[in-house]
C-alpha positions, 0 to 999 in steps of 0.5 A: 550509532549513525548506521543504526539510526539509518537502518531504523529509518530505512526499515520504517520506510519500508514498512510504510511504502508496503502498507501504502501499496497494499492499501492502494491495491486493495482500494483498486480492486474494490473500485474495479469490483463495484465498477464491473458490478455496475456495468453488469447490472 
């Protein structure tokens, strides 16, 4: 039973980590996009 609990926790942590880095990456892309736009204009 302890093994199942550990696997579930690992799965949840994996998804949280994936979503965190996905959102972080999207935020960086948006920031660079608007910064580039501001420089060009």
